[in-house]
N, C-alpha and C positions, 0 to 999 in steps of 0.2 A: 870385368868388375865395374867399369864406368858405365855399362848399357845398365848393370842391375842399378847401379845409384840414382841414375835420371830415372828410373822406373820407379824406386821408393820413392824420391823427391815428390814427382807426379800424381803418387797414389795420395801421400800426405794433403798437398795439396790440394784434390781433390775430396778429401775425408774433412779437410776444414772446412771447405764452400759447403758441402753436404749438411754439419752442422752446423754452420749460420745457418745457412736455408731451414732447419728444421726449428733451431728456437726462435728465428723471426716468425716462421709460424703457430710456435705455441703462444711467443708473444700475441700475435696477432685473434689467437682463438680466446685467449684468456681478457682481453680489453681490445675492443674495436677500435678505430678512428670514431668520431664523433662525426668526422665528416663523411663519413661509411656510412649510407643508412641501412638498417638492421630491416631484413624483411620478414614478412609473418609468413605461417603456412598458408596463408589465402591466398598472400601473393604470389607464392610457388604451386600452387594449384586452388584453380578459383572456385572450384567447388568442394574446397576440404575447408572444414573449421577447427580452431586450434584446440586441442588437450588443457583440461583444466594445469595441468604440470606445464604444458609447453607456455601456455598464456603467464601465468608466475613466473617461469625464469624469463620468458623474456621483458617483464617489465623492470623482475631485479636488474636483468643485464643493461636497461636504460640507465637505471639510476646511479650503477656504476657509471656510467660514463658521464650523466649527465646531475649536476649539483640543482638543478630546479624540482627533480623530481625524486620525492619520499617514498617509499613500499614499508608497509608497516601491518602486520598482524593484528588485525581488530578483531576481536572476541571469538568467539566458538559458533562452531554449527554442526550439526547432526551427524555427518560425516565425521567427524575425529579430524578434520581438518581446518583450521582457523581461518576465518571472515579477511579480507585483506582490505585494506584503508591504502588507496593512491594520490599523493598530494602532487598538483601542479603548480609551481607557483615561482613565476619571476625571481622575486623578491627572497626565496627561500627562507617563509616565514611559515611556521606549519603550525599556529597553534590561533584553534578560530577565533580564540575569542581575539585578540591582536590583528585577525587581519579584520573583521567588523571594526575594530576601534580604530581603524583605517579607512574606512570608509570602503571596505571591498564588497564585493559580491561575490555571492557563493554558486556555482553549480556541480550539482552531484547529479553523477552519472551512474543507472543501475543496468547488469547488464547480466544475462543466463538467469532469471528469475526462472525462467522454462527453459530450459536448457535444448530443447529440441527446436529452438526457435533465436538463434544463437548471432546473429547478423549484429548485432552491438559489440558481442564479445572479440568478433574481428577488426570491426570500425572503430573502435576505441583504441586497441593498440597501434592501427597506423594514424590515428587523429592526434595521438598523445605522442606519438615519436617524429608526429610530422610540425608539429608546436614547440618541439623541445630544437629540433633540426633546422628549422626553415626564420631564423630571425625577424622577418617581414608578418608571419604570423603573431610572434609573444608577441608587436603590436596591439592585439587585442585583448592581450591578458594582465594590461595595467589596472585594471577595476576590477578582476576578477580571478576568483583561485577556482580550479578544478577541482573538485573529490571526484575518486572513482571507485565504485566497488566492479573489481574486473571478471570476477564469477562468484553471482551471490548460490545459486544452488550447488553446491560444491558435489554433495551427494548424487543431484540428479544428473549432472556433469558427469560423474565415472561410470555411470548404469551406460555405456555408451552402446548406440544400435542403430540397426537401419530400417526401421522398420514402423516403430512408435508412429512418427508422422505421415500416417496412410497418404496423404491429398497432398503432399508439399515436393518441390522441385528442388528437392539439394536442403543440403550438403550432402555426401555420402555418406557419411556415418555423424550423429549428433548426439546430445545427452535424452533423459527422460523426463518429464514432465514432472513427475513425486518426486519429491530429496529421500532423504537415505530413513526417513520415517513413514514416506507416501504421502506427505500432505503438499498442495498446492498451495506453494508460499504465496502466490498473489490471492490468499485469502487469509492469511494468517498474522495480520498485521495487527490489529486488536487483540486479539485471542492470544497471540504468542506462546501456542503451542513448540515451536520450534526453537532452538538455540542460532539459530539465524535471524528469524523476527527479533529474538531480544538484543543480540548485537546489532541488529540494522535499527532497532529506536534508539538506539546510546547512541549512535554514529551521528544520527540523524539532530537529534537533541540537540548533539555536541556543536553543527554545525549551523543547523535550521538555514538551509539552503533558501536562496532566493527563488531559484531557479534548479525543478525534479524532472530529468531524463529516465526513461523505464522501458529499453529498447526492446518490443515485441515482435511477434509474427504471427499475422490473422488468419483464420479460417473462413468459412463462411462465401457468400457470393463472387463470382466472377466477375469481372470489368476490367477497363484497360490503365489502370494508376498502379504500378508498384508503393506507392507511399499512402497510408489513408495514418492519418492523426484523432487520436482522443487527447482533447485540452479537459484541464481540469471544468467541470458541470462548473460553468459560469454560477448560479444563484445560491451556490454552496458556500461562492468568497464573497471575502468582503466587499462593500460596492469601489473602493479606488482600484483592489487589485483588480477586479473582474471587470472594471472598466480600462484599464489599463491595455490587459489581454486581450480582451474584443474588437477595441476600437484600433490598438498605434499594435502589440506586439502580433496576432494571430494575421494580420491582414499582411505585415512584411513577413510573414514567414513563409505565406502562403507563395506570395510576387515572387521573394528571394528563391525557394525551392524550384517555382517554375524556369526562373533565369541561369539557375542551375542545372538545370536539364531533365527535373524530377517532380512534374506535376504532381501536387497532391490534390486530394480529397478528405475532408471529415469523413471516421471511421463510418465503415457499410453496417450501420444495426440498422436492420430491415425487418419486415414482418415476415414477408414472402420472398419478395424479391427488391431493387432499389428502385424500379421504376412506381412501386405505391409509394414511396419516400423513404427516408433514411431518418433518426432519431439520436438524440444526443445519447449518451452511456452517466447513468446515475450512477458515477465512480463511489461508492459507500464507504465507511473509512476501513471496511476487509482491504480493499484493493491498496495499491500503492499509492494509485493517483488520489484518491478519498483519504488516505491516509495524511496526505503533503499539505491537504487544504484543509486539516484541523490543525496546521502548523503555519497557516498564512504565506503557504509554499505556490508557486504556477507549476501544476507538474503537466508534463507530457508522456504520453503514450504513444513515439510512431508506430504503427504495425503495420509493415511491408506484407506482400501479398504472397500467399505461401505459392500459387501460382509461376511466379515469375519467377527465371532463373536468380539462383545463391548468389551471384556476382552481381547482379540490380541490387539487393535487397541488402545486401551490404556497400554498395557504393552512395546508395542511396539515405540508409543510415548515417555513414559518414556526412553525407552532405548537408542533412538537418542537426546533427550537431555542428557544424560547420558553421551554416548558416544561423543558429541559434548565440553562438560566440558572438556572432561578428555582432549583434542588434543589442549581447545581452552588453557588450562595449560601446556601442552608439549611445544606446537608453541605460548608463549608469548611474546616474542622478535622479534619473525620472524612479528605475528600478528600488533605488532606497527610500525614495524621498514616500510610496505607493507602499513599501513592504513597510516602514514606519508607522504610515498612518493607519496601517491597517491593525497593525500591533497594539496602538494606543486606542482602537474602535473598540479593538474586542477585549482591553484588559474595563471599560469601562460601560458597553449596551447593556441594557438589562435583557431585553429577551434575544432568544437562541430558536433558532429551527431546525427540529432535529428529524426530522422524516418529509420527505418529498414525492410527489405524483409528478409527471409528464401530462402536460396540457397540449391534447391531441388538438384543440380548435386553435392554435396557437402555428405559423410555422412561417418560415421568410421561402425562399427559392434560391436554388444553386444550381447550376447550370453542371450536369454530371457527362463522365465519358464513361458508356458500359456497352455491354454485348446485350443484343433482345436475347431473352429467356423466352424457352420452347418445352414443345414436351413431347415425348414420342415414347413407342411401347418399353417397357423395361425387360431387357435379355434376360433377367434376375425368378423376375415376379408375373413379369407379362401384362402389367399395370403400367399407368405415364408412370413415367419419371421426367423430373425438370433437367434440363441441360441449356448451357449457356453459350449459344454460335457465336465464335470467334468468326464466322467471317459475315456474320451481320454488325459492325461494331457503331452506334449512335452516339449523339451527342443532344441532348435534353436537356430541358427545365425539368425538373422533382423538388417536392417539399423536401424544406427541412426542421425537422418536430425540435427546438431545444429550448422550449420551456417548464423547468421542471418549479411548481408550487411548491410552500410547505402544507404539509397533511397536519402535525404538529408543534407546536410551539410552545415555548416555555420562557414563564419569567424565572432566572437565575434566583438564589438563595444568596445570601452573605457568604455563605461559609455552607459542605459537607461535614459529615462529619462519619467516620467508618470507622470501627468494631477492629480493633486489631487482629479479630483472629481470621480475618479477611485478609491474609498474609500473599496470597497471589495477584490483589488488587493495588495493594501497596505495592509492590515489585513493580509491576507496571508502569505505575504512578512515577515511580521512580526515576524510572528508564525513561522517561517521555520527559524530564523536568521538573514535574510539577513540586512547586515548594509546600511542604506538610509541617506542620508543628503536632508536638503530642500533650495532652491533657495531663499536667502534674498530678491530679489528685482525682477520684475518685470523684462524679457530682452526675446529680440530677437536673437533665436540661430539660429546656423547654423546647422541642423541635418539631419541625412536619416529617409525618413520614406515612411513606405509599403504602395502600396496600391493595394487594395485584387481585384482579376481579376477574380476570378470564383473561388467556391467552391459547396460541394456536403453535402446538407445536410438530415440528416435521415426524412422519415417518420411520425416514429412513437416513441413516446418519449421514453427516457435511461435513467434511474435515474435522472427523474425529467427533463431533458434536450433535448434539440434536436442538437444534435451533428454533429459539423461543420467535413469536412476531405477533403481531396484531393485539401488543398487551394496551388494556385497560386497566388503570391504574384507579383509586377514591386517596384524595389526601385528606390526614386526618392528624389533627393537632396532640403530642401526647406529651406529658411527664415522663422521660425516658433515662433509665440508669446507665449512664457510662462510667467507662472507669479508667482507671491511670494509663497512662499510653496509646488510648485512644488514639484517631488520628482526625484530625482537624485541616479541611481543607481550605483556604480562602478560594473566591473565584474571582479572584479580579487580576490574576495574573496572565500574561501571553498564552499560556497556554488553555486556555477558556473553554477552546471548540473542544478540545480534545477531554479537559473535565467535565461538560455539561453531556458531549453524546456518550462519555462511557457510562456515567454514573448514572443519567438519566435512563428510568427502565424502558420507556416507548420509543427509546432509540435502535434500529432497528440492527445494531453491532455495539451497542449495550453491553456491559461484561453480563447484564442481568439476559439479554440474549442469548448471549453463549454459554449460559452456565453456570456460569459462578457463582449463582447463589440459590442452584435449587435445593439445595438444604432445606430452605423455606418454604418449599411447597407440598413437602408431607406431614400429614399430621402424627404428631410424635405421642399424644396420648389419647386413648377412647375411654369409653365406658360400655361395662356391663349392662345389657336391657333389664334383666328385671329385676338387678339393682337399683336402677336410676327410675325406675319407674315410681315409685314410691317419692324419692327427690325430687323428680317434675311436677308430680302431683305436688305437693309441697308448693313447690314455687309458681306454678298458676294461679295458687290460692293468692299467694304473697303479693303478686305483681299483675294486678288486673289490667294493666295495658300490656305485659308479655301474650296474657291469655286473650286478649284480644287480636294480637296480632295470627296468632295458631289460628284463630276462630274463621280470621279474614284469609288467610291463607289457605284453608280446608276448602273457602266456597272456589275461588279462583282456581285453585289448580285439584281435577277432581282424582288426579293419580295419587296425590299429596294426600288425601283425603283417606286413600285405599289403603295406607300405608303405614302403617303403627311405627315403626322404627323410623323413617323420614319426620313421623312429627316428635318425637323422641329425642334425637339430633338436632330437629332446629331450635327444642328448650335447649338442648345442650351447647349448644353452639351460641347463647344467649345467657349463658349462664355464668357464673364466676370460673367454674369446674374447664371453661373453654382456655386452649393453652393460646397467651397473646402474641405469639409469633407466628401462626400459620399462617403463609402469606403475606405475613406483613415485612416490606423489602426494610434491610437492615441499616443502609445508611441513610441518616437521618438528615435534614435539610433545616439548619439555624438561618431564622432571619435577621439574628445579631449573633455579634461575636461579645458583645459590652459583660463584663463578670466572669468569664470563663477565662477559668486558671488554667493556663498552655504558657 
């Protein structure tokens, strides 16, 4: 009996210890100590990138432990999952306007726009964790708020595979470039065919970041660098921001990255091989960095090299964001000053460049570390094929072509007026924080309107559209009927660049270029030749000037002279029967808004 009691007592003691241990484990599973580093999937396996679900779980876990981090579902995406907004604020201030009023600068980081290029996903997870766990790093956040989009292309991220990045060294699996609608989201920032882009526009307009980082991985030539960099095309920026970026920030970033062990070079955008020189990238508004430029934001696309190990790509991306935060801290006052100056300038300037061309006659020289480009017979075709010989590294000077000059410059109107029928345009302007007013009553207004004279259209689809380009216009002054509820957009706003670039039809990423106004390009009414013959003859008798124009066209165009229908059409198009809306761009330009009821 005594022995049995001792066994019972021993059993109870062991059971109590086991229960206590189990409860302790469960508590640790629910809330780990802030002093215990949370490991990312990448840190556990350096050839693995986190899944979308792992990413969100990681940030939510961090937010549970650290009050300086807030994770919010912000807007929709085509995948059905929400876009997430992650805010790191040492003051626990989550309001964009409040932070701006305190003089804080904003860094916005975007990841997985192309989920097959996931370096930023894993690097940012570690970066945010480190800035929460290490007090010495928080010193760099005194003047800066960090906002993160942890996984932008969620639909592409859920389409996980190991094959679609055919030339890339790791990770073992990754997402797909196309989103849930098979769109390349880095072509969607103006047209906004995706819910992702709609949410992004709203979030970007809310925060109006001073600096934007969109993390990528490059394809193309082989060279010695792990990291290359696309900076906003400086010729498109306000001079105050461009001057700071070129003369101050970029030299520091290149120097600091070299000190961190990740020497950088400008993005290798080459004709054939880098030996012939590289060119600055014209980041049109359809791209993330070009869209950022419309908002007076300094933008960077770090492009790690596809042939470097995934571990190196992640660590170099981490280093780039780290040195950016340091420099934003050091230059906090300067950044705010140039940002405010740019906003004033864009509100008040009279002329806007809306298209550019690279000047191949202007270049600077940079030192470049590459591999010799060589040729050998292809085992596939038997013809010569290019390869880069990693056993033949070199360092030499090459030209950098980075001067884009304007090809189209327009003088801004006092305001644009947009018929309310074009609700898709109104939505996009609203998403971007554009202030608009509505007419109080029906009015006939004196406006300048563009007649679309000519344009080219792609023969094949491009991101769901048949994009127009090389648009030529004729500006005509008209008395035009507008209606109660039509929209007036004054051109005196911080968003003037966005307004002008999207509403001027000659812009390469205008709403006209993206087919939002294609209804005007098709004639709606026609004529029956045998009936119109008599009317046309009568018009020529009554209008000698028109008759002379017809005769002159016959003389200068023999084919026209042999085409009876073409001649009838000429008379028709110069008569009152021809519809005035054909090829007439419906967005009017107002020279003044005085006397307009709105």
